[in-house]
N, C-alpha and C positions, 0 to 999 in steps of 0.2 A: 936919371930920376924920372924922366917922362915914361921910359919903358916900365919902371916899377909901378907907376900909377896906372898905366895901361894894362899891365899884367893883372893887378888886383881888380881893375875895372872889368876885365874879361871874366875873371872868376866870379865876380858879383853877377854879371850878365848871365853866365852859365847857370849859377844857382837860381836866379829868377826864372830862366827858361825851364829848368828842371821842375821847379814848383808848378809852373804853368802846365807843363806836360802831365804832371800827376793830377792836377785839378781837372784838366780836360779829359783825361782818361777816366776819372771817376764819373764825371758828368755825362760824357758821350761815348765812352769806351773807344776813344780815338785820340791819337797823337798826330797833330797836323804835319803835313809834309814841309810846309814853310818853316815850322819850328825846328824840325830835324835838319833841314838844309842850313838854317841860320847857325845851329850848333856846329855842324860840320865845317861851315865856312869860317867860323871863328877860330878853328884850330890852327891854321897857319900863322895867324897873328899871335896866338898864344905861344907857338913854337919860337917865333922871333923874340917875343918879350921874355921867354925863358932862357934865351941865349943858346938855343940849339943850333949847331952847325948843320949846313945842308947835307954834308957827308961827314960822318956816318949817321948822325943823330936823326935827322928828318927822314932819311932813307929807311932806317930801321923802324921808325915809328910808322911810316907809311906801309912798309912791308908787313909789320905786325897787324895793321888794320886790314890789309888784304886777306891775311890768313884768318883773322877773326871774322871777317865778312863771309868768307867761304864756309866756315863752320856754322855761323849763325844762319846763313841762307839754307844750309842743309837742315837745320832745326826747323826753320820756317816751312821748308818743303814737306816735312813729315808732320806738320801742323802742331809743333810744340810751342809756337809763339805766333803772335799776330804781326802784321806788316809794320805797324807803327812802332812796336817794341823792337823789332828787327832793326829798323832804321835808326832808332834812338841809340841802341847799343853800338851800331856801326859808327855813328857820329861820335859817341863817347870814346870809342877805341882810337880815334884820332887825337884825343886829348890826353889819354892816360897811358903811361908805359905799361908793359905786360904785367908787372907785379902789382901796380896800383889797380889795373883792370881786374886782376884776379881778386884783390881785396874787395873791389866793388861787387864782383859776382858772388862772393861769400856773403857779404851783408845783404845783397839782393835776395839770395836764396833764403836767408833767415827771415827777412821781412816778408818775402813772398810766402813762405810756409805759414807764418802767423796770419797773413792776409787770407790764405786759403782756408785755414782753420776757422777764422771769423766768418767767412762766407758759407762754410758748411753749417756752422751753428746757426747762423742767420736764416739759412734756407730751411733748416729743421724747425726752428722756433716759429717762423712766419708761414710755414708749410707752403713754400713757393714751389711752383711746378717748372719743369724745363731745366735746361742746362744753364748754370750760373756762369756769367762771363766775368772773369777775374781781371780787374784793372791793374795789370802787372807793371804799367808805367809808374805806379806808386812805388813798387819795390825797386825798380831800376833807378828812379830818382833818389830814393832814400840811400841806396848804395853809393851812388855818385856823390851825393851831398856829404855822406860820411867820409869818403875819400878826400874830398875838397877840404873839409874841416880838419881832418887828421894830417894832411900832408902839405897844404898850401897856406893855411892861415897861421900866422905867428902865434906861438903859445901865449905870449903876453896879451894878445888881442882876445884870445879865447878866455883867458883868466880875468879879463877886464882891467889889467894893469898896463895901461898905456902911458903912465907916468907923467 
C-alpha cells in the first residue's frame, strides 16, 4: 500500500515538475539543471514502486535511456534542440518505456508544431525582428503529461468516478 501511495506521489511530483519546466521555459527560455536532475533522480524510486526487477527491467530501461541520450545529444550537436530540452528528454527517458516515450514524442511533435505556428503568426502580427526562440519545454511537458494521464492515472479517477 505504501508503494502505491509513493508511486502516485511520484507521478504527481513529476507532473508538477513538468508544469514548472514549461512555465520557466516560457518565462526565461530555460529549464533549470536542478529540475532536470530531480526528475532523473526520481526515476529509480519510480522503478521500485512500479515493481520493476533489477534484471531485466531496470537494465533495459537504463539501456534505452543511454540509446535515447546518444540520439538526443546528436540532435543537440547539430543545434536541433537546446540543452535544457535535451536534459529534460533524457530525464524523461528514464521514466518512460520506449513505447510510452514514442507516444510522448508524437504528442510533443504535434504540440510543438502548433506552438511553432503560433510563434510565426505572432511574429508576423507584431512585426517582431530577429529569430524567435521557441519554448519547446512546453511541448515536451505536454507530451509527457499526456502519457502520464493516458497510462498511469486510473480511468475512474480521470472520469471523476471515485465512488
